[in-house]
N, C-alpha and C positions, 0 to 999 in steps of 0.2 A: 639541418636536418627536419628529414618530412614528418608532418605531422600524423600519419597513420603508424609510425612508429608504434609498437605495443611497446610499452612500460610495464613493468613486475613492483612493488615494489618488497624486499625482500629482507631488505633489516630499515630499524628507522632510526641510527646515527650511524656514525662512520666517525672511528679515532685509527689513532696507531698508537702500536706499543709497542716491548720490547720482549716480549713475555714467548718463549719457543711454544710452540702447537699450537696460539692460542685462537686459532678459527672457530667460525659460525659455522656449524653444517647446513644447508640448507638446503629441502627438500621443494621443488615447486612441482604443480600439476598445470602439464601444460593446456588440460584440455579448456574449449572455453563458456562461457557460462552460457550460453547459448547455442546450439550447433548450428545455427542456420546464418551465423554473425559472428564477427572475428569482436573481443571482448571491448572494441572501441565504439564503434558502432553500434554495443549496445547500450556503451555510459550512456554512449549519443542521443538516442530514444530516449534511455531513463529520463533523461535532466531536459528531455522534451515532455515526456508525460508528466512530470515533474509540476512543471511550467504551467502548462494543459491544466490542470488538479492543484495548481495555487488560482490561478485567476478564475472557476469555476467557483469555489471556496470564498472567493471575497465576492465572485458576488451572489452567492448565494447571502452570505454575511449584508449587501448591502439590503436586499431583498429583505431579511428579518428584519433587518432594522427600521421597517417602513410598514410589516405584517397588514398590508392593505387585503381586499379582495382575494385578490392575485397569487399571494403567496399563502395568504389560508389556506385555498382551494390546494395548493400546491404540496401545504403538508398535510392535507388530509384527505389525496389520491397515494400517499404514501407511509401514511400512519397511521391511518383512519379518521383521524380527529384533530384541531387544532384547537386546544384550550390553553389554558395556563401552565399547564404543566409541561403539553408538550414544548406553547413556546419556551418555557425554562431551561430544558436539557438542550436544547438546540442551540439559546445565547449564550449557552457557559463548556458545550462542546464546539461548537463550531469552530471561533476563534482559539482554541486548542488544539483540532483538526488542523487549522491552517499554519501553525509554529511549528510543527512537529512536520509537516509536510515540506515548508521552505524550507525547511535546518537538512531536509533526507536529501543524501550523496548516493553515487553509486558503489561507492563500496557498501551502505548495506541494504543492499539483494545480492544476494547470493545462493547457488544452486543448492536445491534440496537436501542433496546425498551431500554437501559439504557443512552443514548444519553443526554436525557434531564438532568442525575443527573450534567451534566459538565456543565452546562447551555451555549450549543452551542446557537448559533444567528442564524440559519435555520431551517424550516421545520423537520419535526421526518416523513421521508415517509415511508408508511407500508412494510410489508414485504411482497412480491408478488411470491414468490417461487423460481424466479428464478433469485435474484438480489445478488452477493456475498457483497457487501460493498459501502462501503459509505464516502464520508470524508464533511467539512463546510468548503467552500472554506472561508467566510470572516475572521475564527478562524485555518486560515491555524499556524499561530503560535505554536499551540497550538497541533498539530501534533498527531489527535486523528482522528483513522481509527474507522469506525462499522460496524462491519461485522455480515451479516444473515443467518441465518440458513444454505442456500445451502453452503455458503462458505467453512462451517464444513464437508460439504460430500464429494466438491471440493477435487483431488487428489493434496495430494502436491509440487508435481513437476515431470506433466510430460507436458512437455512445447510446443510442439505442438497440443493444445488448451487449455483449458482454467485451469489455476489451483490457486494453493496458492502464490505460486512465483511469478505467471506474474499478482494476483490481486493485493499485495501486489504495485507491480513496476507503475502499473497503477495508483495504487491512490496516492502515492507519489506523482507521474505528477504532479495532481493537486493543491499541494500547488503555492499562488500565485508567491510565492520564488523559486519556481522552476522552472518551464514551464507554471506553471498557464491554462492546457488542456484543453481540453473540450469534448464532447463526444459528437461529432457529428456521429459518425459512432462505433456499437460494433460488439464483433469478433474477437477471437483469433482465424484464421484461415488465409489460404490461400486469399480466397475469401475476406480479407480485403487488401490488396493489389493491387486487379486491382479495386474495387474501389478509391484506393490513385492515380490512373493512370488516373481520371477526377478531381480528388481534390485534387491536392498538397496544395494550402495554406491552406486548412484544416486541411491535414492526418498530417502536420509537426507540429501543435500544438492539436493531437486527442490521446484521455488517448491511448487506445488499439493501436494504430499506433506506439509509443512510445516505450507500453512496449514489442512492436514482436520486434522492432526492435533492443532492448536490448535484450532479449532475447527468444524469438521465436527457436525453432529447425526444424526444418525442412525442 
């Protein structure tokens, strides 16, 4: 059987009975998650991005454990300060972020217009052409990340600006049992570090700031 064959799970059990007309009607949506690739290609890409994100988080945890001058400088760059409170938030949140990322599966990633099929409790935001992804924080335990078309055309791993790897990290920091992060300021650029110097209390909880601290290259 070809490894490129597309499979869709239509029911999680298969049994035989003798009840007449006991069929399960299934409606399939053949629309791919990303229009520029097959769903298999998308799954493979997500797994690569997830695994790279896991490695970046592990590296950050190891560096945080040392908390040497280099790591404190990195914290100051993205959070405006490297005090005990900053260290404590990172020390508590990074292992939770790692666990969530390690357990993230392609099935957790859905098209933004399919969120309604997961019975989420948040308003579905329309596509504005620039949004990459979103999560519904009240549904954090379900680990659903909705992606928009812009995510599909974003580079997978160019970490000096927005990319799929940093987007996954960004979204996972939002979960309430991870960092419960906010979106006070957007921008995966060095410019975000300038904002942090004047807003350290917000920066340590800002999703893009956390993503840049973990994985920004440059």
